[in-house]
C-alpha positions in Angstrom: -29.1 -5.1 53.5 -25.6 -6.3 54.4 -25.8 -8.9 51.6 -26.8 -6.2 49.0 -24.0 -4.0 50.2 -21.5 -6.8 49.9 -22.7 -7.6 46.3 -22.6 -3.9 45.4 -19.1 -3.4 46.7 -18.1 -6.5 44.8 -19.4 -5.1 41.5 -17.6 -1.8 42.2 -14.3 -3.6 42.8 -14.9 -5.7 39.7 -15.5 -2.7 37.4 -12.5 -0.9 39.0 -10.3 -3.8 38.2 -11.6 -4.1 34.7 -11.1 -0.4 34.2 -7.6 -0.5 35.4 -6.9 -3.5 33.1 -8.3 -1.8 30.0 -6.4 1.4 30.8 -3.2 -0.7 31.1 -3.9 -2.4 27.8 -4.4 1.0 26.1 -1.2 2.4 27.7 0.8 -0.6 26.6 -0.6 -0.5 23.1 0.0 3.2 22.8 3.6 3.0 24.1 4.8 -0.3 22.7 7.5 -0.2 20.1 8.2 3.5 20.0 11.0 4.5 17.6 11.1 1.0 15.9 10.9 0.3 12.2 7.6 -1.3 11.2 8.0 -3.5 8.1 5.3 -3.3 5.4 5.5 -5.8 2.6 4.1 -3.5 0.0 2.9 -3.4 -2.5 1.4 -6.8 -2.6 -1.0 -6.0 -5.4 -3.4 -8.7 -6.7 -4.5 -9.1 -10.3 -7.9 -10.1 -11.7 -9.8 -12.8 -9.8 -11.0 -14.6 -12.9 -8.8 -17.1 -14.6 -6.9 -15.8 -17.6 -7.3 -18.0 -20.6 -4.7 -16.5 -22.9 -1.9 -14.0 -22.6 -1.5 -11.1 -25.0 1.0 -11.5 -27.8 2.4 -8.0 -27.2 5.4 -8.1 -24.9 5.7 -5.4 -22.2 8.8 -4.5 -20.3 8.4 -2.6 -17.0 11.4 -0.9 -15.5 11.8 0.0 -11.8 10.0 3.3 -11.0 11.9 6.4 -10.2 11.3 7.4 -6.5 10.7 11.2 -6.6 9.2 11.4 -3.1 10.3 14.3 -0.9 11.3 11.9 1.9 12.5 8.5 0.7 13.7 7.3 4.1 10.5 5.5 5.0 6.8 4.9 4.0 5.1 6.8 6.7 4.8 7.3 10.4 2.9 5.8 13.3 2.2 8.5 16.0 1.9 6.7 19.4 -0.9 7.5 21.9 1.4 8.9 24.6 3.9 10.6 22.2 6.8 9.3 20.1 6.9 7.9 16.6 7.7 4.7 14.7 8.3 4.5 10.9 6.9 2.2 8.2 9.5 0.8 5.9 10.1 -1.9 3.3 11.9 -4.9 4.8 14.3 -4.9 1.8 14.8 -3.5 -1.7 13.4 -0.2 -3.0 9.9 1.1 -3.4 10.6 1.7 -7.1 11.5 -1.9 -7.7 8.6 -3.3 -5.6 6.1 -1.1 -7.4 7.3 -2.3 -10.8 7.1 -5.9 -9.7 3.6 -5.4 -8.3 2.5 -3.7 -11.5 3.8 -6.7 -13.5 2.0 -9.2 -11.4 -1.2 -7.2 -11.7 -1.0 -6.8 -15.5 -0.1 -10.5 -16.0 -3.2 -11.3 -14.0 -5.2 -9.3 -16.6 -3.8 -11.2 -19.5 -0.8 -9.0 -20.4 2.6 -10.4 -21.3 4.8 -8.4 -18.8 8.2 -8.8 -17.3 10.3 -6.5 -15.1 13.6 -5.4 -16.7 16.5 -3.1 -15.9 18.6 -1.0 -18.2 18.8 -2.5 -21.6 16.7 -5.4 -20.6 13.7 -3.9 -22.4 15.4 -4.5 -25.8 13.1 -6.6 -28.0 9.9 -5.8 -26.1 7.0 -4.2 -28.0 6.6 -1.5 -25.4 8.3 -0.2 -22.3 6.6 1.1 -19.2 8.5 3.5 -16.9 7.1 5.4 -13.9 7.7 7.9 -11.2 6.5 7.7 -7.6 5.4 11.2 -6.6 3.7 10.7 -3.2 3.3 7.3 -1.6 2.8 6.5 2.1 0.6 5.7 5.1 0.3 7.5 8.5 -1.3 6.1 11.7 -2.5 8.3 14.5 -3.2 6.4 17.8 -5.8 7.8 20.2 -7.8 6.4 23.1 -9.8 3.5 21.8 -8.9 3.9 18.1 -6.2 4.4 15.5 -6.8 6.5 12.4 -4.9 5.5 9.3 -4.5 7.7 6.2 -2.8 6.6 3.0 -2.0 8.1 -0.4 -0.6 6.9 -3.6 0.3 9.1 -6.5 2.4 7.9 -9.5 3.0 8.8 -13.1 3.1 6.0 -15.7 4.6 6.4 -19.1 4.4 3.9 -22.0 6.6 4.0 -25.1 5.4 1.9 -28.1 8.4 0.8 -30.0 6.5 -0.1 -33.2 5.7 3.6 -34.0 7.6 5.5 -31.2 4.3 6.8 -29.8 4.0 7.5 -26.1 1.2 7.8 -23.6 1.4 9.2 -20.1 -1.1 9.0 -17.2 -1.0 10.3 -13.6 -2.7 7.8 -11.2 -3.8 9.1 -7.8 -5.8 7.6 -4.9 -6.2 8.2 -1.2 -8.0 6.4 1.6 -8.6 6.3 5.4 -9.5 3.7 7.9 -10.2 3.5 11.6 -9.3 0.5 13.8 -9.6 -0.2 17.5 -6.3 -2.0 18.0 -3.5 -1.1 15.6 -1.9 -3.8 13.6 0.8 -3.3 10.9 -1.4 -5.3 8.5 -4.0 -2.5 8.7 -1.5 -0.1 7.2 -0.3 -2.6 4.6 -3.8 -3.5 3.5 -4.8 0.2 3.1 -1.7 1.1 1.0 -2.1 -2.1 -1.1 -5.7 -1.2 -1.8 -4.6 2.2 -3.2 -2.0 0.6 -5.4 -4.6 -1.8 -6.8 -7.0 1.2 -7.5 -4.2 3.0 -9.4 -3.3 -0.1 -11.4 -7.0 -0.9 -12.2 -7.5 2.7 -13.4 -4.5 2.3 -15.8 -6.0 -0.8 -17.3 -9.4 0.8 -17.6 -8.0 3.9 -19.3 -5.9 2.0 -21.9 -6.4 -0.6 -24.6 -4.1 -2.9 -26.6 -4.3 -2.4 -30.3 -2.2 -5.2 -31.7 1.2 -4.4 -30.3 0.5 -0.8 -29.5 -1.0 0.6 -26.3 -3.4 3.5 -26.6 -5.6 5.6 -24.3 -9.3 4.9 -24.6 
């Protein structure tokens, strides 16, 4: 009986130690980095997976998007388990510039002939794309044993065809959620990037190049 009692007490101490360890990890994870800026390298949009054989002859100039978000100071908030907040932000540059660059990379991957320009840099292009960021960001809410992430991406894209002065305009909206056990900034970055790609993909699906003019399908 004494041996069984010793073994039982050993298990109790073991689980007690493990429990304290797990609680300590949760506390550290929930409290670490309060008030800091969390860099998100967004958007890092990807284009088509297939190899593009030829690029369109129509030239497209994309200008940095106008940032019309209500709060342009950051890209969202991480709410820590035991209170306090940290904010997601770009490491450098503006979200409008980063969005235009990501859009150009995506469209070039689809076979378009696109470059990012500023001001009068669009002169000579067959069409110019401008845009407005309405609501873009990601929030993370940490709880015991999980973190819930919610992201949104809403932008307005406008294209002007210089051949006939026609214009098209489309609002692109997407939202998504994800749950993870341990929070990592890459989780927020991947979710927001996924929404950017969905918006860009919808734009390509809804439009078609007719010579050097872009039209809605």
